[in-house]
N, C-alpha and C positions, 0 to 999 in steps of 0.2 A: 520734888523737883522744882527748881526755881526759874530756870531759863532754858532757851533752846539749845544751849551748849552742854546741858547736863546729862545727855543720854546719847550714846552711840547706837548705831544700828544693831550691833551685837548685844548691847545691854537691853535694848528694847525687845528683840525677839526672844532672848533668854528669860526675860521677865514674864512673857506669855507662858513659857514652859513651867514657871513656878505655879501657875494656876492649873495646868494640866500637863504634868511631866511626861505622859505617854504621847503627847502630840509630836509628830515628826517635825524636826526643825524647819524643813522646807515649807511646811504648812504655816508655822509660826511666822516665818519671814514673809510669806504671802499676806498674812493677816496684817502685819505691820505696814507693808507697802500699800495695801488697800486703804488703810486708815490714813496713811500719809498722802496718798493721791486725793482722797476726799477732802483733806484739810487744805491742800494746795489749791484745789478748785473751788473752795468755799468762798474765797474773797481775793481781791486784787491786792495782795500783800505788798507793802511798800518796799520790801527788800527785793521784790521781783521787778522793780522798775529799772530799765536800762536805757542807755543813750547810744546813738550811732549816727552815722552820716551816709547818705547816698551821694556819691560824686558822679555827676552826669557829664560825660565828655562832649565836646563840641562835635556835631555831626560831620562826617567825612564822606565826600562824594567825588573825589578826583578820579578821572578815568571812567572806564566802563567795565561791565562784567559779562561773561559768557555763561548763560544758564541753559540747562537742558531739561525738558519736561521729563519727570520721573526719576531725576537724579539728585543726589545731595551735593554733588561737586560743583564748585563755582571757581572760575578762573578770571583774574583781573588783567586788564590791559591798561597800561599807563597809570597804574596804581602804585601807591607806596604804603602798603599795609604793614602794620607792626603786630607783634605777638600780643601786645596789650589789647588789641581789638577783639581777641577771642572772648566769647562770653557775651558780647554785645549783640544787638539785633541788626539785621540788614533788611532794608526796605527797597524792593526791586520794582522798577517801572512806575514809581510814583504812587503806589497804592498797596494796601494790605493784601495778603497777610504778612506779618513780620516773621522772619526766620531767625532763630538764634544761631550764632556762629559757634559750633561745637569745637572746632579746631582750625588753626590757621597756620600756613607755611609762609613766613615772610620772605624766604628766598625764592621759592617758586611762584609766589603771589597767587596761591590757591587757598581755598577754604572748604570746609565740610559743614553743611547745614544740619540742624537737628532733625529734619524730616525732608522728604523729597519735595522738589519744586514742582508745583502743579500747573504753572502757567505755560504760555507758549514758548518754545525754544527760541532763544535770542542770543546771537553772538556779541552784540554790542548794546546791552541794556543799561539804561541809567540806573543808579542805585544810590543808597545813602546808608552808611553805617552809623547807628545811633544807640543810645542807651534808653530803651523803652521799658523793658521789664526790670524792675528792681528786685534783686535777690536778697531775701531776708536772712538774718543770722540763723545758725543752726538751732539756737535755743528760743527762737521767736515763737510767741504765743498770741500776739495781737498788738496793734498800734494804740498808743495813747494820743499822739499827735505827730504830724509831719509838717515842718515849716518851710516856706519858700523865702529864702533870705533876700532874693532879688526884689520881690514885690512886697515883702513884709506882711505876709499873711499865712494862714494855715491852709493846707490842702484839704479838700472835702474827702471824707472816707466813707460816706454813707450811700455809695452808689455801687451798682453791679456792672460787670462787663457787658451784660446784655443791653444795658441802657446805652452804652457807648456804641454798640453794634447798631442800635436803632438810629442814633444821631449822626454817626460818622462811620459807616461800615467800611469805607475804603481807607479810613484814617488819613484823610488829606489835610485835616486841620493841623496847624502847628502854631506855636507861640508860647506863651507862658502857661505851663501846666497848672490846672486848677483842681483836677480830680485824680485820685489814686484808687484803682479798683483791683480786686483780686483777680489774678491770672492763673493759668495752669502751671503746675509745678514744672521745674526744669528736669533734665534727664537724670540729675543726681537726687531728685526727690525734694529739693529745696523749694520753699514757698516763694512765690513771686507776685509782684503787683505791677500793673500797667499805669504809666503816666498818660494823662490826656488833658489837653491836646499834646502832640509831640513837641518837645522842646526845640527851639530854634538855635539855642546857644548852650554852652556849658554852664552848669549850675551846681550848687550844693544844697542838699535838703537834709538838715539835721532832723532827727526824729527821736521820740521817746517811745518805748515799747515795753510790753510785759514779757518777761522771760519765763520759759517753761523749764523748771529744774528737773534733773534726772531723778528717778526713784533711788532709794537707798540700795546699795549693792555691796560695797566693801564694808567690812565690820566696823571700820573707823568712821564711816559716813555719819553725818549729823543732820537733823532737820534744819531747814532754813529758818531764820528769824522772822517772826516771833513765835513760830510753832514750837511748843514745848513737848518734852518727852512724855509727860503725864497725859497730855491730850492724845498723842499717838497711841499710847498704851490703852487708853480707854476705848479708842476707836478699834484697836486690834481685838479687844475683848468683846466688842460688839460682834465682830466676825466669828469669834470663838463660840459665842452662844448660839450661832446658827448651824454649827457643825456637830452632827451626832457623835462623832468620834470613831474610834476603831471598833470593829466587831468584838475583839477580845478585851478591849478596854474602853467602854463607853465614856463619852465626855460628860463629866458631872455638871457642867454648866449648861448643857443643852436642855432646852425646855420646849416640849411640843406646843405648849400654849403661848409661847413667845413672850411670856411675862418678863423673863430675864433680859431678853433682847430689847424690849420696849424701854425698860428702865435704863439700860446702859446706852441705848441710842439717844434717849432724852438727855442723859448726862453728857454725852459726847457733843451733841449740838449746843448745849449750854456752854461748855468749855470753848467751843469754836466761836460762839457769840462773844464771850469774854475776850478772847484773843483779838477779835475784830475791833472791839471798842478800844482796847489797849493800843492797837496799831493806829487807829484814827486819832486818839488823843496825843500820842507821841509824835506822829508825823503829819497830823492835820491833813490827811489825804482826802477827807470828805467834808471839810469845812470850807464854806464859801461866804463871801461878804458882799453886801450891796455896794455897787459903785456906779459910776456914770454910764457904763456900758449897758446897764439894764434899764436905763431911762429912755423912753421914746424920744426920737429926734436928737439923740446924743451926737456929739461931734463926729464928723465923718472920719473913719479910719479904715485901714485895710480890712478889718473884720466886718465892718458895716458894708463896705463895698462888695465884699465877697458874698455876704448873705443876700444882697439885693441885686446880684447879677441876674440878668434876664433869664439865664438858663436854669436858675434855681427857683 
């Protein structure tokens, strides 16, 4: 096998059967996908890098809202809500918590929140509809970087929501967001991140992220680049050596002493290490060079300002 396109899912699991023909195909498929999952999680492969943009709408606060304690229904007065506002957050009474707008009726000027409103009933509450929780792509596995194009810096990703709860529990701070923290998933199970402080204007945040590929399912599916078929096969055989087989047809590769397992496991890890080196050499994903940004008292830029912000 020469490259990642040399083996389909069907070819891989059928090759496992060559070693143990009595193995049920569903077991062979499971062995292949276990090996594939281990390979995917071994390294941040360059082919898994993706790009996207978070588009932050300008906050909208025209009119007032009627909210009732214990209800998810909200009615607007003198508002001009549009269907595009569904999925954003509403900030009621000038303080947290945020509520996500699950659905919105632009004709009746009503909306349904993602959970019941726990505050005091108020027929004329001030509000603001904002983009606070950023919803990640369905294949999202982790951020590489998120950039603020307005201020020309990167957002900080190494904080937790608990820190923001300590600094600004009511979420009254607004301005240029500097931190992006993990937030609870939305009702559809999508991962979300909270911007802090709240943005005072519309902005665009381009980002780079690591994608999480699906496991192999269709017989024509192939591993991602640069993961080769021979590496997946070796990993699948690692799993095969741990299975004693059927009572009527014992697995000849099974070894109580785990000697066969250790040998194949070592070979599998060696192959993964080789793939890692190849990916680094081709894409230079782990190569860095000394430049002026690593020199003390370098020229002040957005990166320097962000690192020396008093809050950090």
